[in-house]
MARDOGU-130114 format. One record per residue: x, z, y of N, C-alpha, C, O, CB in turn. Coordinates in steps of 0.02 Angstrom, whole numbers, plus 50000, padded with zeros to 5 digits. Glycine has a CB too. Layout:
! MARDOGU-130114
XZYXZYXZYXZYXZY ...
! end
This chain:
! MARDOGU-130114
500425000049940500005000050000500445000050062500915003950066499525006150000 500294995650111500674995550172500495001550215499985004850204500544988950211 500925003050263500825008950305500195008250347500065002950376501425010050350 499795013650352499245013850398499515013650470500085015750482498805020050387 499105011250516499305010750586498855015250628498245015150620499275003350611 499165019150672498785023750715498895022150788499465021350810498965030950700 498335021750825498355020750897498045026850931497605030050902497995014250918 498265028350991497965033751031497555030451086497415024451083498505038551060 497355034251137496895031951188497135034351256497345040051264496175034451174 497095029851306497255031751375496605032851413496225028051424497705026251410 496465039051434495815040551467495815038551540495925042751584495665048151460 495695032251553495745029651621495135031351664495085028851721495845022251620 494675035351638494135038151679494235045551691493775048951714493465036851647 494825048251674494965055251684494955059151618494645057051570494475058251732 495295064751618495355068851558495145075951574495105077851632496085068651531 495015079851522494765086651532494815090451467494905087551413494045086551558 494745097051472494675101251412493955101151386493795104251335494885108451427 493535097351420492855096151397492765088651389493185084751411492325099151447 492225086651358492105079451348491945076251415491505078551452491525078351297 492305070951431492165067051492491735061151471491935057051430492835064651527 491135060751500490675055451482490885048751510491435048051537489975057151506 490435043951503490585037251526490535032351468490425034351411491265036851558 490625025951482490605020551433489895018251421489435022351415490935022751368 489805011751417489175008651398488605010751443488045012151419489005010151326 488735011151508488195012351556487985019651562487515021051599487605008451537 488315024251528488125031251535488425034151598488945031651621488355035351473 488115039351628488405042351687489055045951670489125048651615487915047251719 489515046051716490155049551705490055056851722489895058551779490725046551747 490145061251674490075068451685490765071451693491225070051654489685071851628 490825075651743491475078751756491385086251755490855088851772491775076351823 491915089851737491885097151734492495099951770492955096251786491845099751661 492485106351782493045109551815493685108551775493675108951714492905117151826 494235107351809494875106551775495015099551753495485098451715494895110951717 494625094551776494755087651757495445085451781495705087951831494225083051787 495735080851743496385078051760496295070851782496075066751742496875078551699 496445069151844496345062251867496785057451826497315059451803496515061651942 496555051251818496925046351778497495043051818497505037051827496455041051751 497955047151841498525044551878499005041151830499005042451770498885050151918 499415036751857499925033451815500385038751785500595038251728500335028351856 500545043951824500995049151800500695052651739501045053851690501145054251855 500055054451742499745057951686499655053351626499785055351569499075060951707 499415047251638499325042551582499995040951549500025040051489498985036251607 500525040451589501185039251561501415045151518501765044151468501695037951616 501225051151538501385057051498501055056651429501365058051378501165063551535 500415054651428500065053751365500395048151324500495048951263499325052151376 500555042651356500855036951321501525038751291501675036851234500935031051368 501935042451328502595044451301502515049251243502885048851194503015047751356 502025053751247501895058351192501675054451130501925055751075501355063551211 501225049651139500995045551082501575041751051501625041350990500445040651105 502005039051093502585035351068503045039851028503265038050974502965032151126 503185045751055503635050351021503355052850954503725053950907503785056351066 502685053550952502365056350892502295051250836502185053150778501695059050910 502345044750851502305039750799501705035250802501595031250757502315043050735 501305035750855500755031050863501035024150878501545023550912500265033350919 500705018950854500945012150864500725009350931501085005350962500695007650809 500145011450955499875008751017499385013451049499265018951024499555002051005 499095011251105498595015251140498065010651168498225005651201498915019551196 497435012251155496865008451181496725010451253496725016351269496245009451137 496605005551295496395006751364495715003451373495654997451363496905004051416 495195007251393494505004551395494385000051455494804999451500494005010251395 493794997051456493594992751512492894994551533492484996751492493654985251493 492734993451596492064994751621492084997351692492614998951719491704999751576 491494997751722491445000151791491595007651796491725010151851490754998751818 491585011151740491665018451740492395020651735492535026651734491275021351683 492875015851731493575017751722494025013151764493795008151792493775017551648 494665014751766495145010551801495245004051763495125003751703495815014151811 495474998851798495594992451765496144993051713496674995851725495784987251817 496014990251654496474991051597497114986951605497654989451590496124989051533 497054980751630497654976551638498154979751686498744980651669497454969551662 497914981551745498374984351795498664991051773499254992251782498004985151862 498234995251744498475001851724499005001451670499525004651675497885006051699 498874997451619499364997151564500014993751586500554995451562499074993451505 499964988851632500574985751658501024990951692501634990651685500404980051708 500714995651728501105000851761501365005951710501945008051714500675004251814 500935008051664501135013151616501665010551568502095014351546500525015651577 501645004051553502135001251505502845002351528503305002651486502004993851495 502965002851593503645003751618503915010651602504515011851607503655002651693 503485015251581503695022051565503785023051490503915028651468503185027051593 503705017851450503765018251378504235012751353504405008151391503075017651343 504425013251290504895008451262504615004451203504734998451198505515011951240 504235007751159504005004651098503255003951094503004999251063504245008551039 502885008451126502165008851119501835002351140501994999551193501895014651160 501354999951099500964994051117500334996251155500125002051151500784989951053 500044991451190499454992951231498874988451209498904982351216499604992051306 498354991651184497754988251162497284987851222496894992351235497414991851101 497334982351259496994981551323496294978751312496224973151287497404977051370 495794982551330495104980151325494944975851386495104977651442494614986051320 494624970151373494414965851429493794961951409493634961251351494984961051448 493444959451460492824955851450492914948451465493074946751522492254958851494 492824944151417492984937051425492594933651481492834928851510492844933451361 491994936151498491594932751548491824933651619491564930451664490904934951543 492314938051630492504939751699493094935651725493204935451785492664946951703 493474932451681494034928251703494024921851662493724921551608494724932051694 494344916651688494364910351652494814911051591495274915151591494624904551698 494694907251538495124907751478495844905751493496304908651464494854903351423 495944901051538496634898951555496994904651589497574905951574496624892751599 496664907951637496984913651671497114919351623497644922451626496544916051729 496644920851578496744926251530497324924751484497724929151468496104927451489 497384918451461497944916551419498604917351455499094919551426497864909251395 498604915551520499204916251560499384923651571499964925551567499114912751628 498874927751586498994934951595499294938051532499764942051536498334938551614 499014936251474499274938951412499994936751400500404940651377498834936851353 500134930451415500814927951407501304931551452501854933351430500834920451421 501114932651514501534936251561501644943451539502204946051541501234936151632 501104946651516501154953651493501644954051434502044958651431500454956351472 501604949351388502054949451331502784949151352503204952851326501894943651283 502944944751398503644944051420503884950351456504434952751443503724937951465 503484952851502503704958551542503704965051503504074969751521503264959251602 503304965551450503274971751411503704971551349503764976651314502564973251392 503994965851334504374965251272503924964351211504074966851157504804971251262 503374960751220502934959151163502494964851141502374965751082503334957051106 502244968851189501874974951170501134974651188500814979851197502184980951204 500854968651193500144967951209499724966551147499904962451105500044962251260 499164970251142498624968851095497994968151136497924971351188498564974651040 497524963951115496924962651154496294965051118496164963051062496874955251170 495914969251152495274971551126494724967851164494584969451222495194979351132 494404963051132493904958951164493234962651165492974964451112493834952051128 492964963851225492334967251233491844962351265491904960751324492404973751278 491374959951225490914954851249490454957451304490274953751350490494952151192 490264963851300489834966851350489134967851322488754963051315489804962651412 488964974151307488324975551274487754976851322487174976851301488394981351230 487904977951387487384979951435487304974751490487764973651529487544986751465 486734971551492486624966151540486654968751612486894965251656485964962751527 486404974851624486404977351693487114978251719487244977151778486014983951697 487564980351675488264981151697488584974251707488964973251754488664985251646 488434969551662488714962851670488484959651735488864956351769488504958451610 487844960751752487584957751814487944960551876488014957051926486824958951820 488154966751872488524969651928489174965851941489434965851997488674977051915 489434962651890490044958751896489904951251907490354947151908490484959651834 489264949551914489084942651926488954938551863488934932451866489614939351964 488864941851806488754938451742488024939251723487794944851711489224941151686 487644933751720486924934151709486714931151642486114929751633486564930651765 487174930251596486994927951529486684933651489486824939551501487604925151492 486254931851441485994937051397486514938551342487034935351339485314934951365 486364943551301486854946051254487094940651205487694939851195486574951951215 486634937051173486834931951125487254926551157487754924251129486214928851092 487054924551218487444919451254488144921951271488624918051270487074917351318 488204928451285488864931251299489314930651238489904929151244488814938551322 489034931851179489434931251118489634923951105490204922551085489054934051057 489174919251117489354912251109489904910351158490364906651140488734907751120 489864912851219490384911451268491054914451246491574911351255490184914151337 491034920351217491644923551192491974919151140492584918551139491494930451163 491574916151096491864911751045492204905751077492754903851057491324909350997 491874902651127492194897051162492834899351197493334895851195491704894051214 492804905051228493374907951265493974908851219494524906651235493174914651297 493864912151162494424913451117494694907151085495284906551072494204918351062 494254902351074494494895951048494974892551096495484889851075493904891251033 494814892551160495244889651211495894893551217496444890651219494894889351279 495844900151220496444904351228496934903251170497534902551181496244911751232 496674903051110497134902251052497474895451054498064894951036496744903150986 497124890251074497444883651079497984883751132498524880851122496924878251094 497864886951188498364887451241498974891251217499544889351232498064890851303 498854896651181499414900651155499844896651106500444898051098499154906951120 499544891751074499924887551026500284881851061500604877651029499444884650974 500244881751129500614876751167500264870151176500584865351198501254875551135 499634869751161499264863551168498994862551239498894867351276498684863251117 498894856351257498524854751317497784854251298497604850551253498774848051350 497364858051333496674858951311496194856051362496204857751421496524866351300 495764851651338495174849551375494574851251332494514848851275495194841851394 494134855351357493564857651317492954858151362492984860651418493714864451283 492404855751337491764856451373491264859551324490984856151281491504849451400 491154866051332490694869551290490034870851325489914868451381490984876051266 489614874751293488974876551323489074880851386488684880451433488534880251273 489614884951385489714889651440490374888651477490424890351536489694896651413 490874885851445491534885251475491784878051475491664874351428492044889751439 492124876251529492384869451535493074869951567493144872451622491914864851577 493584867651531494254867151560494504859951549494304856651501494754872451527 494944857851593495194850951589495954850951596496224853151646494874846651644 496284848351544497014847851542497354854551558497824854851598497254842451590 497094859751528497394866451536498004867051492498014864751435496884871951519 498514870251518499134871151480499534876951509499534878051569499564864651480 499874880751465500304886151487501014883651494501254879851452500274891951438 501354885751547502054884051555502474887351501502944884351475502314886151625 502294893551485502654897251433502134900751390501684904151415503164902451463 502194900051324501724903351279501974910351262502574911551265501624899151214 501514914851245501724921651228502094922051162501944918251115501124926351227 502574926351158502954927351097503114934851090503484937551130503614923151097 502824938151039502364935450989501664934451017501504936851071502334940050928 501244930950979500544930151000500194936950997500264940450947500174924950956 499814938851048499454945251045498914944950992498564939950985499134946851114 498844950250954498304950650905497654952250941497644955850991498464955850851 497104949550914496444950450944496044955350903495934954450843496074943650949 495824960750936495394965850906494684964650932494584963050990495644973150922 494194965550888493514963550905493024968050868493114969550809493384955950887 492504970250904491984974350872491304971550887491224966950927492034981550896 490804974350854490114972250864489724972550799489984970750746490074965150892 489104974950803488714976050742488124971350735487774971550684488474983050740 487994967150785487434962550781487634956350740488234955150731487204960450851 487154952550715487324946550677487774941650714488244939050684486694942950657 487634940350778488054935650815488754938450825489234934650825487734934050883 488824945050833489484948050839489894946950776490484945450779489424955550855 489564947750719489914946550656490164939450649490714938250625489464948250598 489754934650670489954927550666490574926250708491044922950685489374923050688 490574928650770491134927350814491764931050790492314928250793490964929450886 491674937150767492244940950740492564937150681493174936750676492034947950718 492144934650637492404931150578492804924950597493274923150562491824929050533 492624921750652492974915750673493624917150710494104913250706492524911650717 493664922850747494214923650795494614930150789495184930350813493934923150862 494354935350759494694941750760495274942150711495244939350656494204947350745 495804945550732496334947550685496164954250654496294955450595497014947850721 495874958750695495674965350672494954966550694494804966150753496154970950699 494514968150646493834969950663493794977550669493994981250624493334967450608 493544979950727493484987050740492764989450733492304986250759493754988750810 492674994950697492014998050694492065005050723492595008150721491764998350620 491505007450751491485014450771491415018750708491265016250654490895015750820 491535025250716491605029750659490955031750626490685037050640491955035750680 490715027450583490115029050544490325032050477490915031850459489695022650533 489855034950440490015037650373490305032250328490165026350338489395040550341 490715034250279491065029250238490635024050206490825018250203491445032750185 490035025950182489615020950149489395015450198489355009550179488995024250118 489265017350261489075012350311489665008050330489585001950341488785015850374 490255011050334490855007250350491005002250294491204996550308491455011950361 490915004350232491034999850175490574993750179490784988150164490925003550108 489944994750198489484989150205489714984350260489674978250251488774991750221 489954987150316490194982850371490794978750349490844972850363490374987150432 491254981950314491854978450291491654972650245491914967150252492324983250254 491214973950198490994968650153490654962950191490764957150175490524971550099 490254964750240489904959750281490394955150318490354949050314489434963150331 490854958250355491334954350394491824950550349491994944850363491724958850443 492034953650295492494950350249492164944050219492494938850211492704955150192 491534944550203491174938750177491104933150228491204927350211490494940750152 490944934950290490884929950343491554926550356491584920550366490624933150407 492094930450355492754927650368492964923050311493274917850322493274933250376 492804924950250492984920750192492674913850197492974908850177492774924150126 492064913550223491734907050232492094902750284492034896650283491004908050252 492464906150328492864902550378493574901150353493984898250389492884906450444 493714903250291494384902450264494884907150296495484905650300494614895350273 494644912950319495074917750354495064924450320494604926150284494854918450427 495594928350332495624935350311495704939650374496064937750420496214936650261 495364945250375495354949650433495554956650412495374958950357494654949750468 495934960050454496074967150443495524971350476495144968850517496774969050471 495494977750457494954981950482495234988350512495704991350487494464983550426 494914990550567495094996750600494475000750617493914998150615495504995250663 494575007050635494015011550651494195015650713494765017650722493855016150590 493685016850754493765020550817493435027350809492835027850799493465016650877 493845032750815493615039550804493935044350854494485043050878493765041750732 493595049850868493915055550901494175060150846493975059550788493405059350948 494615064750864494875069450814494915076450845495085077350903495575067250790 494755081350803494855088450819495175091450757494825093250709494175092250839 495825092150757496185094350698496615100450715496965100550765496625088650669 496575105550671496935111850684497245114250618497165111250566496455117250713 497615119750623497945122550564497445124650511497585124150451498375128550584 496855126950533496335128850485495675125450505495585123550562496245136650483 495235124850456494575121850470494185126150519493835123550562494185121050405 494255132750513493885137250558494085136150630493655136150675494015144650538 494725135150643494955133950711494685127250737494495126750795495715133950714 494675122250695494435115650716493685115850733493475113150784494565110450661 493295118950690492575119250703492415123750762491925122650797492205121550641 492825128750774492735132850834492835128750897492485129650947493215138950833 493325124150895493435119750952492845114950960492645113551017494095115850943 492585112250905491995107950910491405111750940491045109050982491805105150840 491315117950919490775122050947490885123351021490405123451060490715128750909 491505124351042491655125451113491465119351154491175119951207492395127151123 491635113351129491445107251163490685106551167490405104751218491755101151128 490355108051111489625107451109489295112251158488785110551188489365108751038 489575118251165489295123151212489335120651285488965122951328489665129751206 489785115851297489845113151364489345107651380489335105151436490535110551374 488935105751332488435100451343487785103751365487425106451323488335096151278 487615103451429486975106351449486405101551432486505095451426486975107851525 485815104351424485245100551399485065094751444484885089351420484645105051390 485115095751510484935090351556485405084451550485195078651552484935093051629 486055085851541486545080451534486415076551470486425070451470487265083251534 486305080151415486165076851351485545072351358485555066651335486065081951294 485025074951388484405071051395484525064851438484275059451421483855075451426 484895065651493485015059851537485435054551502485285048651507485365062151601 485955056651466486385051951431485995048351377486045042251369486995055351402 485605052051338485235048951283484695044251309484555039151277484925054351239 484395045851366483895041351394484225034751415483935029451406483555044651455 484835035251442485195029251461485395025151400485325018951400485805030951501 485645028451349485865024951288485275021951250485365016951215486255029651243 484685024851257484095022151223483925015151249483595011251215483495026851231 484135013651310484005007051339484555001951324484514996251345483925007651414 485065004151287485634999851272485424993951229485004994551185486185003751238 485734988151242485624982151201486094981951141486034977551099485704975851243 486564986651137487084986551087486824989051020486554994651015487674990651109 486894985050967486714987150900487164992850877486944997550844486744981350851 487814992450895488274997850877488065004350910488115009650879488974996050898 487845004050973487615010151007486985012950975486915019050970487495008751080 486545008550953485935010950917486135014650854485845019750837485475004950900 486625011950818486855015250757487175021950772487095026750734487345010750719 487545022450827487835028850846487295033950861487335039750839488295027950907 486785031950899486245036650916485865038950855485635044650852485765033350966 485805034550806485425036350746485785041750705485465045250665485325030150702 486425042550715486805047550677486615054650696486635059150655487545046550686 486425055750760486255062450782485535063150806485265068650809486715064650838 485215057450824484515057550846484395061650908483825063650922484095060250791 484915062850948484845066851009484795074250998484665077951045484245064551045 484895076450936484815083550919485495086750907485965083550884484385084350856 485545093250923486155097050910486195099450837486695102250817486205102950957 485675098450800485645100950731485955095850683485915089850695484915102450710 486255098250630486525094150576486985088550603486905082750586485955091050536 487455090550643487915085650673488485083750626488825078750638488205088450737 488605087550573489095085450523488745080650475488395082750429489395091750484 488845074150486488455069050452488795066650387488495062950349488345063050497 489395068750376489795067550316490325072950319490505075150373490095060150313 490605075050262491115080250266491655078650318491985073550314491435081250198 491715083150367492215082650421492075077150472492505075850514492895081550391 491495073950469491315068850518490755071650561490195072750537491105062050484 490905072650626490465076250673490205071450725490595067850757490845082150706 489545071250736489235066550783489115069450851488745066550891488595064050755 489405075250866489255078650929489485075050991489145075451043489565085250928 490045071450988490295068051048489775063151075489715062351135490955064451032 489405059951030488925054851050488325057651089487935053751115488685051350991 488255064251092487705067051132487815065951206487325065451244487645074451118 488445065451228488585064951300489035059051318489235058251375488895071351325 489195054851268489655049351281489405043151246489225043351187490365051051259 489395037551282489245031251250489845028651211490395031351218489025026151301 489735023451172490285020751132490425024951072489965027551040490905020051175 491065025751055491255029650997491005036851006491175040151055492035029650988 490605039150958490285045650967490405050650911490085055850910489565044750974 490855049050865490995053550809491715055850809492165052450835490815050150743 491825061650778492505064450775492635066950704492185069450670492585070250825 493255066250682493485069650622493675076650641494105077750684494085065750588 493365081550609493465088650625493665092350562493335091850511492835091750657 494225096050566494425100050509495155102050512495495100850562494285096450446 495385104950458496095106450453496495099950449496215094650435496245111050391 497145100450461497565094450456497505091250387497495085150381498305096250472 497465095350336497415092750268496755089250257496725083950226497505098450217 496205092250283495555089150275495505082550313495245077650286495005093950299 495755082350374495725076250413496145070750380495955064950379495965077550485 496725072650353497135067750317496755064950257496805059050242497795070950293 496375069250223495995066950165495445062050185495315057150151495685072950128 495115063450242494585058850266494885052150286494575046950275494205061950325 495475052350315495805046050334495965042050271495875035950270496455047350374 496195045250219496325041750156495685039050126495685033850093496675046450106 495125042650136494485040150111494295033650145494075028950112493925045450123 494385033250211494245027050247494745021650227494565015750221494265028250323 495375023550218495885018650199495715015450132495845009550121496575021950196 495435019450086495265016850020494715011450025494655007349980495025022449975 494325011550079493815006450089494094999950116493774994650112493285009050136 494705000250144494994994350174495184995150247495424990350278494534988650167 495075001150276495275002450345496035003350348496315007550313494905008750374 496364999250390497094999550396497325002450462497885004950468497384992650386 496895002150514497095004450580496585009550605495985008850595497154998550629 496835014750639496425020150664496555020850739497125022050759496565026850627 496035020150779496095020950852495765027550869495155028350864495745014850891 496175032450889495965039350893496005042050965496335039151008496385043650848 495645047550977495675050851042495435058051033495175059750980495245047151094 495535062151084495305069051081495395072351149495795070051190495685073051028 495025077651161495025080951227495385087651225495235091851182494305081951251 495865088651271496165083651315496645079251275496915081351224496525086951375 496755073151299497115068151260497855069751251498155067751201497045061551292 498145073351297498845075051289498935080151233499325078951187499125077851355 498575085651236498655090951186498405088651117498715090151066498275097251207 497855084951116497585082951051498035077951016498045077650954496875080051060 498405073951055498895069451024499415073450984499615071450930499255065151077 499625079151012500115083350976499805086550915500135086950863500395088651023 499185088950920498875091950862498855087050803499015088850747498165094350878 498655080850818498615075850765499315073550743499455073050684498195069950788 499735072050793500395069250777500845074050740501255071950699500725067150840 500785080550754501205085450721500865088650660501195091750619501405090950770 500195087750655499835090950600499635086150545499725087650487499235094250626 499355080350564499075075750514499575070450493499645069050434498445072450541 499925067450541500385061950523500915064150472501065060250427500725059350586 501215070050479501705072050427501405072450357501735070950308502015078650445 500775074650352500455074950287500335067950258500415066850198499785078750292 500145063350301500055056450278500725053350259500755049250213499715052250332 501245055250294501915052750277502135055350209502425051750169502425054750330 501985061750196502165064750131501795061250074502055060750019501995072250131 501185058950087500785055650035500955048250028500685044849985500045056550051 501405045750071501635038850065501175033650093501235027750076501765037349995 500695035650136500225030750163500385029050236500065024650265499515033350158 500865032550266501055031150335501805031750342502125036250315500685035950383 502095027050380502805027250397502865027150473502515023350507503195021350365 503305031250499503425031250571503675024450594504125021650562503935036750590 503395021650648503615015150672504365015250690504635010150711503205013050733 
! end
């Protein structure tokens, strides 16, 4: 078995000892003691992740956070090896410009760019940026976009007239080396089709193993029809401690910080989401604080106040390592993780769980 790959997260909407809301149209909730997402603080997290053995760090996109391209370009200067999984929305820039930006980033960073394609699940947020396509049309446009970008990266001169995008004699002066890998998520039928055609890594949010296994089989089958093979990753939060009691006490502390009005407001907003993945996240907890452990060591509490990834692995270092191996046995090779606050939680995981996975021969330090 090849080594599992672990990525951390750069909280470009701020960090805290409590859950910071945001993502997918939810209101941003802030609490006392928040840490602003300065380059200095984000670089501190990035350096810690690099030292601990994480391969990369995801930077989100949206109106609720700082721009991912600019932020990671600045933070990359404070690291040496860490890769940056930059989330971006294809509808906001031309494919030729995006291909050029990726090529430039690769040269200036020493080949440390990964791309997380976010089609955009919320029409109201897309309209704020001047994008008035509906959800299915956005996915079709993403497919056209990635087709053009990949041809440009291969050094071709591209003329393409699609339903949504038109370029004429587009060409890059210099192609990226290496080519950035494309990470892609989505749970709707059209998302699966586009992922099968263009993704290098399909990302799912942290659902119970049986649901993840179904997703893997679905995407693997779609990719096979395209004559392609895809790797799989999962996006999760983590709360890992020396003992299970300590970990669950921390989860309870976070839960105690969720006031009823905030939970109700966030859930009302998420109920209007067009995202199938978000619907699946909400179904895991149903807006209730009861029975939040939906699978051994898989806790759905984060999703009460945060859109997007809403589950966390909670337990002792040994238990969390076991759950990671459970997902790996299904075919998950990459783990995109986060925790509050992101600096301290990186150390809990990096010093507690990664050594256990190394001992078991499923992870090697980069």
